[in-house]
C-alpha positions in Angstrom: 0.0 0.0 0.0 1.7 3.2 -1.2 0.2 6.2 0.5 0.4 9.7 -0.9 2.8 11.7 1.2 0.2 14.3 2.1 -1.9 11.7 3.9 0.6 11.0 6.7 2.3 14.2 7.9 3.5 14.8 11.4 4.2 18.1 13.2 7.3 19.6 14.6 7.4 17.3 17.5 6.0 14.1 15.9 2.2 14.4 16.2 0.0 11.3 15.8 -1.0 9.8 12.5 -4.4 11.0 11.4 -7.2 8.4 11.8 -7.3 6.0 8.9 -10.2 4.0 7.7 -9.2 0.6 8.9 -11.5 -1.2 6.5 -9.6 0.0 3.4 -7.5 -3.1 3.1 -10.2 -5.6 4.3 -10.6 -6.7 0.6 -6.9 -6.9 -0.2 -5.9 -10.0 -2.0 -4.1 -11.7 0.9 -4.6 -15.4 1.8 -6.3 -16.1 5.1 -3.3 -18.3 6.1 -0.9 -15.4 5.4 -3.0 -13.1 7.5 -3.2 -15.5 10.4 0.6 -15.9 10.1 1.0 -12.1 10.3 -1.1 -12.0 13.5 0.9 -14.9 15.0 4.3 -13.2 14.2 3.2 -9.9 15.7 2.0 -11.7 18.9 5.3 -13.6 19.1 7.2 -10.4 18.9 5.0 -8.6 21.4 5.0 -11.4 24.0 8.7 -12.0 23.5 9.6 -8.4 24.1 7.4 -8.2 27.2 9.1 -11.2 28.6 12.5 -9.8 27.7 11.6 -6.7 29.7 10.4 -8.7 32.7 13.7 -10.7 32.7 15.7 -7.4 32.4 13.9 -6.1 35.5 14.9 -9.4 37.3 18.5 -8.5 36.2 18.8 -11.7 34.1 19.2 -9.9 30.7 22.9 -9.0 30.3 23.6 -5.5 29.0 21.0 -3.2 27.6 18.4 -4.0 24.9 16.1 -2.1 22.6 12.5 -3.2 22.3 10.2 -2.9 19.4 6.9 -2.8 21.3 4.4 -1.1 19.0 6.5 -1.7 15.9 5.7 -5.4 15.3 3.8 -5.0 12.0 6.9 -4.0 10.1 8.9 -7.1 10.9 5.9 -9.3 10.4 4.9 -7.8 7.1 8.4 -8.0 5.6 9.1 -11.4 7.1 6.0 -12.9 5.4 6.9 -11.4 2.1 10.5 -12.6 2.0 11.8 -15.8 0.5 13.5 -18.2 2.9 16.9 -17.6 1.3 16.6 -13.8 1.3 18.8 -11.7 3.6 17.7 -9.6 6.6 19.9 -6.8 8.0 18.6 -5.1 11.2 19.7 -2.6 13.8 20.2 -3.3 17.4 16.4 -3.2 17.7 16.3 -6.5 16.0 14.5 -9.1 18.2 11.3 -8.9 16.1 13.1 -9.2 12.8 15.0 -12.2 14.1 11.8 -14.0 15.1 10.1 -13.0 11.9 12.7 -15.0 9.9 11.9 -18.1 11.8 14.6 -18.2 14.5 13.2 -20.1 17.5 12.6 -18.2 20.7 14.8 -20.2 23.0 18.2 -19.4 21.5 17.2 -15.7 21.0 16.1 -15.3 24.7 19.1 -17.3 25.9 21.4 -15.0 24.0 19.9 -12.0 25.8 20.6 -13.8 29.0 24.2 -14.5 28.0 23.8 -18.3 28.2 25.7 -21.0 26.3 22.6 -22.1 24.5 22.1 -18.7 23.1 22.1 -17.9 19.4 25.8 -17.0 19.5 26.7 -18.9 22.6 25.9 -15.9 24.8 28.7 -13.8 23.4 26.7 -11.3 21.3 23.7 -10.4 23.4 20.7 -8.4 22.5 22.4 -6.1 20.1 24.1 -8.6 17.8 21.5 -11.3 16.9 22.6 -13.3 13.9 21.4 -16.5 12.3 22.8 -17.1 8.8 20.8 -20.3 8.6 17.6 -18.3 8.7 18.9 -15.4 6.5 19.2 -13.2 9.5 22.6 -11.6 8.6 23.0 -9.6 11.8 21.9 -6.8 14.1 24.2 -3.9 13.9 25.0 -1.3 16.6 26.8 1.2 14.3 24.2 3.5 12.9 23.9 3.1 9.1 26.9 0.8 8.8 24.8 -2.2 7.8 23.3 -0.5 4.8 26.6 -0.8 2.8 26.9 -4.4 4.0 23.4 -5.1 2.7 24.6 -3.7 -0.6 27.4 -6.2 -0.6 25.0 -9.1 0.0 22.8 -7.8 -2.8 25.7 -7.5 -5.2 26.7 -11.1 -4.4 23.2 -12.3 -5.2 23.1 -10.2 -8.4 26.5 -11.6 -9.5 25.5 -15.2 -8.7 22.1 -14.8 -10.3 20.5 -16.4 -7.3 17.4 -14.3 -7.2 18.0 -13.4 -3.5 17.0 -10.0 -2.1 18.6 -8.2 0.8 16.2 -6.2 3.0 17.8 -3.7 5.3 16.0 -2.1 8.2 17.1 1.1 9.9 15.7 3.9 12.1 14.8 7.4 11.2 18.0 8.8 12.7 20.0 6.9 10.1 18.7 9.1 7.3 21.0 11.8 8.5 24.1 9.6 8.4 26.4 9.7 5.4 26.3 5.9 4.9 22.5 6.2 4.2 23.1 8.4 1.2 26.2 6.5 0.0 24.4 3.2 0.2 21.3 4.5 -1.7 23.4 6.0 -4.4 25.5 2.9 -4.9 22.4 0.6 -4.9 20.6 2.8 -7.4 23.6 3.1 -9.8 24.2 -0.7 -9.9 20.5 -1.6 -9.7 21.1 -3.9 -6.7 18.4 -6.3 -5.5 18.0 -4.5 -2.1 15.1 -3.0 -0.2 15.9 -0.3 2.3 13.2 0.1 5.1 13.2 3.1 7.4 11.3 2.3 10.6 10.3 5.8 11.4 9.1 5.8 15.0 9.4 9.6 15.0 12.4 9.7 17.4 16.1 9.0 17.3 17.5 8.4 20.7 15.9 11.2 22.7 15.3 13.7 19.8 12.3 14.0 17.5 13.5 13.4 14.0 11.4 16.3 12.8 13.4 18.7 14.9 16.7 18.0 13.1 15.7 17.1 9.5 15.0 19.5 6.7 12.2 17.5 5.1 9.0 16.1 6.6 9.6 12.5 5.7 13.3 11.8 6.3 13.5 8.7 4.0 10.6 9.1 1.5 11.3 12.7 0.7 14.9 11.9 -0.2 14.1 9.0 -2.5 13.9 11.2 -5.6 17.5 12.3 -5.2 18.5 8.7 -6.2 15.9 8.2 -8.9 13.7 6.1 -6.6 10.0 6.3 -5.9 8.9 7.9 -2.6 7.1 5.0 -0.8 5.4 5.9 2.5 3.4 3.2 4.3 1.4 2.9 7.5 3.9 0.8 9.5 1.2 -0.1 12.0 -1.0 -1.9 9.4 0.4 -5.4 8.8 -1.5 -5.8 5.5 -0.2 -2.4 4.2 3.3 -3.4 5.1 3.0 -6.9 3.6 1.7 -5.6 0.3 4.4 -2.9 0.1 7.1 -5.4 1.0 5.9 -7.9 -1.6 5.9 -5.3 -4.4 9.4 -4.0 -3.5 10.9 -7.4 -3.0 9.5 -8.7 -6.3 10.7 -5.6 -8.1 14.2 -6.2 -6.7 14.1 -9.9 -7.6 13.1 -9.1 -11.2 16.2 -7.0 -11.6 14.5 -3.6 -11.4 16.8 -2.3 -8.7 16.4 -1.0 -5.1 13.5 0.5 -3.3 13.3 2.9 -0.3 10.3 2.4 2.0 9.5 4.6 4.9 7.2 2.9 7.4 5.6 5.2 9.9 5.3 3.7 13.4 5.9 4.4 17.1 7.8 2.7 19.9 5.7 2.4 23.0 8.7 2.6 25.3 11.9 4.6 25.4 14.9 4.2 23.2 16.3 1.5 25.4 15.6 0.0 28.8 17.5 2.8 30.5 15.2 5.5 28.9 11.9 6.4 30.5 10.9 8.4 27.4 9.9 11.5 29.3 10.8 13.8 26.5 7.6 12.9 24.5 4.7 15.3 24.7 1.8 14.5 27.0 -0.8 12.3 25.4 1.3 11.2 22.5 2.2 7.7 23.8 -1.4 7.1 24.8 -2.7 8.2 21.4 -0.3 5.9 19.6 -1.1 3.0 21.9 -4.8 3.4 20.8 -3.4 2.9 17.2 -1.8 -0.4 18.3 -0.9 -2.7 15.3 -2.0 -5.9 17.0 -5.4 -4.6 18.1 -6.0 -3.0 14.8 -5.2 -6.3 13.0 -7.3 -8.4 15.3 -10.3 -6.2 14.6 -9.7 -6.6 10.8 -9.4 -10.4 11.1 -12.7 -10.5 13.0 -14.4 -8.3 10.4 -13.2 -10.9 7.8 -14.8 -13.8 9.7 -12.1 -15.1 11.9 -13.6 -16.1 15.2 -12.2 -14.7 18.4 -11.6 -18.3 19.6 -9.1 -18.8 16.8 -7.2 -15.7 17.8 -7.3 -16.8 21.4 -5.9 -20.1 20.4 -3.0 -18.4 18.6 -2.4 -16.2 21.7 -2.3 -19.2 24.0 0.1 -21.1 21.7 2.4 -18.2 21.6 2.2 -17.6 25.3 3.1 -21.2 25.9 6.0 -21.0 23.6 7.3 -18.0 25.5 7.1 -19.9 28.7 9.0 -22.8 27.3 11.6 -20.5 25.9 12.0 -18.7 29.2 12.5 -22.0 31.1 15.0 -23.3 28.6 16.9 -20.0 28.4 17.2 -19.7 32.2 18.3 -23.3 32.5 21.1 -22.7 30.0 24.6 -22.9 31.3 26.9 -19.9 31.7 29.5 -20.0 28.9 32.9 -21.2 29.8 35.6 -18.5 29.8 37.4 -20.6 27.1 34.6 -19.8 24.7 36.0 -16.3 24.4 38.8 -17.8 22.3 36.5 -19.4 19.8 34.9 -18.1 16.6 37.4 -15.2 16.4 38.5 -16.2 13.0 36.5 -17.9 10.2 38.2 -21.3 11.1 36.7 -21.1 14.6 40.0 -20.4 16.3 41.7 -17.3 17.7 45.4 -17.7 17.0 46.9 -14.9 14.9 47.8 -16.0 11.4 50.5 -14.5 9.2 
């Protein structure tokens, strides 16, 4: 769903999206199974993040972490549109994207806890989730750095003729980083099979993106500079994201080059667990929570004939999976100090080679 830019403005301090007619996409050509899958993925991300927060408050999560509560529709929509061998590149706010690629909950949660049964043996933590097996090519803490790496993966796919597409997610603050512009220009010049997705939650760390950016839409308004279409999508509508993702990915797969998508959304919490988010205007968080992606989507599914009992069954299945993952993660062993000397080099060792 590609929305005209005039439909989704926000003010100088990130005012709320105008009310949308939530029945607009009810008749979209999306299979029932896909829609139920979107709902399940969003619930997995939501319940996982809530449990991660609870474990952090119990001082079990090692280091900080950045939650995507309220932003689940973006990961779900793109995850459903991607092929199993496509590539995902995410920021440090990457839990939902990792789960959306099919990575099981237990190793992800165990990684947050720094346990040996974690995704990277407990050595990467929340900010560096990676599972090459699932096409999850890393969560990156250096703002914008992964955009050029995504170009490399896309160029490899182009060279090999594999038909794979790289999808690179980043925050609104990245749009003012030099690597953003360099990566877009390079991808456009070489028509790389890559889709860049700006998850615009209206704030960088503690600063509203609108306060420090010369254009209203930090990603979409800059697309024309690289010969790309301005694509702005409601990032809280899973169907809108899925349709936009499908079109952009297929365009890349067909050899028609990159796309730049700006998905408008909102994080319910602060930038990280250490941030109470008090810099946001009164009423803004509450207004966005009323525009919650999971509640909106559940309402759509019920309008389309899905019984509440079926949604409840999905919820219970996900809730049970979170409980199992929690038990298994907590039961995981603390990594041996010797593990620090593994996986330093590609051969798995650490000795210097010359």
